C-alpha positions in Angstrom: 83.5 3.5 33.8 82.6 4.4 37.4 82.0 8.0 38.7 85.6 8.1 40.1 87.0 7.6 36.6 84.9 10.4 35.1 86.2 13.9 34.5 85.1 16.3 37.4 82.4 18.0 35.3 80.8 14.7 34.3 81.0 13.4 37.9 79.3 16.6 39.1 76.6 16.3 36.5 76.0 12.7 37.5 75.8 13.7 41.2 73.3 16.5 40.3 71.1 14.1 38.2 71.2 11.4 41.0 70.2 14.0 43.6 67.3 15.1 41.3 66.2 11.5 40.8 66.4 10.6 44.5 64.2 13.7 45.4 61.4 11.8 43.6 61.8 8.7 45.7 59.8 9.0 48.9 61.6 8.0 52.1 60.8 7.8 55.8 61.9 10.5 58.2 63.5 9.2 61.4 65.6 10.5 64.3 68.5 8.3 65.0 69.8 8.6 68.6 72.5 7.2 70.7 74.6 8.1 73.8 77.9 9.9 73.1 80.2 8.0 75.5 83.0 10.6 75.1 80.9 13.7 75.7 78.6 11.9 78.2 75.4 13.2 76.6 72.8 12.1 74.1 73.5 12.5 70.4 71.1 12.3 67.5 70.4 13.2 63.9 67.5 13.3 61.4 67.8 10.5 58.9 66.0 9.4 55.8 68.5 6.7 54.8 67.1 4.0 57.1 66.4 0.6 55.6 65.3 -2.8 57.0 68.0 -5.3 56.1 66.6 -8.7 57.3 64.0 -10.3 59.5 66.3 -13.2 60.2 68.1 -11.8 62.1 66.0 -8.7 62.6 68.3 -5.9 61.4 68.3 -2.3 60.2 70.8 -0.2 58.3 71.3 3.6 58.7 73.7 5.7 56.6 75.6 8.3 58.7 77.9 11.1 57.4 81.3 10.4 58.8 81.8 14.1 59.6 78.8 14.2 61.9 79.0 14.0 65.7 76.4 11.3 65.7 78.8 9.1 63.6 81.5 9.1 66.3 78.9 8.6 69.0 77.5 5.5 67.3 81.0 4.2 66.8 81.8 4.7 70.5 78.5 3.4 71.9 77.9 0.5 69.5 74.2 0.9 69.8 71.5 3.3 68.4 67.8 3.8 68.3 65.8 4.6 65.1 62.8 6.7 66.1 60.2 6.5 63.3 58.4 9.8 63.2 54.7 10.5 62.5 53.2 13.4 60.5 52.4 15.0 63.9 56.2 15.3 64.6 57.6 17.6 61.8 58.8 20.2 64.4 61.4 17.7 65.7 63.2 17.4 62.4 64.8 20.9 62.2 66.7 20.7 65.5 68.1 17.3 64.5 69.1 18.3 61.0 70.5 21.8 61.8 73.9 21.8 63.6 73.2 25.4 64.9 70.2 24.0 66.9 72.1 21.1 68.4 71.5 22.4 72.0 67.7 22.2 71.4 67.6 18.6 70.2 66.7 16.8 73.4 64.6 19.7 74.9 62.0 19.9 72.1 60.2 16.7 73.2 59.9 14.3 76.1 62.6 11.7 75.8 63.1 8.5 77.7 66.2 6.4 78.1 66.8 2.7 77.9 70.4 1.7 79.0 71.5 5.3 78.2 70.1 5.3 74.7 67.5 8.1 74.2 64.2 7.3 72.6 61.1 9.2 71.8 58.1 7.4 73.3 55.7 9.4 71.1 57.3 8.1 67.9 55.4 5.6 65.8 58.1 3.1 66.7 61.5 2.9 68.3 63.9 0.3 66.9 66.9 -0.4 69.3 69.9 -1.7 67.4 73.3 -3.0 68.3 76.0 -2.4 65.6 76.8 -5.7 63.8 78.6 -4.6 60.7 79.7 -1.4 59.0 80.7 -0.3 55.5 82.4 2.9 54.6 81.4 4.3 51.2 82.3 7.9 50.2 81.2 10.4 52.8 79.1 8.0 54.7 79.3 4.9 56.8 76.5 2.3 56.8 75.8 0.9 60.2 73.9 -2.4 60.1 72.4 -3.0 63.5 70.8 -6.2 64.9 67.5 -5.1 66.4 67.3 -6.1 70.1 64.1 -4.3 71.1 61.1 -2.6 69.4 58.6 -0.3 71.0 55.4 0.6 69.1 53.0 3.6 69.8 49.9 1.5 70.4 48.8 2.9 73.8 45.1 2.7 74.5 43.5 5.9 73.4 46.5 7.0 71.4 45.8 8.2 67.9 47.4 6.4 65.1 49.7 8.8 63.3 50.6 8.5 59.6 54.4 7.8 59.0 56.3 11.0 58.2 58.0 11.0 54.8 60.3 13.1 52.8 59.9 13.8 49.0 60.8 16.6 46.6 62.6 18.5 49.4 59.7 18.6 51.8 57.6 16.5 54.2 55.2 14.0 52.7 52.4 11.7 53.9 52.4 8.1 53.1 49.1 6.3 52.6 47.9 2.9 51.4 46.4 2.7 48.0 42.8 1.4 48.0 
């Protein structure tokens, strides 16, 4: 029996349990950006559902709520950038996750543009992707993008930041085990 076949109360319980379980799984925090062709302005969102798909061809997947403005912008543009954040960039997450702060999104940091796609040069890495495939599932659409460019924060004299994570409803730090 799948969750669609379950009575509403059981499906709600299953969703609650899954949410509780997934809070225990650490995930990366990224800002996904694109250019909204229709609005003629940058668009972006905070994302933790970002996954490498393959190295041959190099590709990434991001899950985007179909009701979000960023969803329609990615559909219209066909390209997006995954900006992998460091622990020194927690202040950027709130404007990109709170619709009421949408007007602040591209003014809270210094952004650059590559072929209209905004990217954060201070991010740990910027992964530029062209949409190759999509899959709609429930409230979200999975965009699989072939990576066509990667920028790494490795400038001379730049400090190496730890990757920013999300776990148990708050920010987390990832570190290698000795």
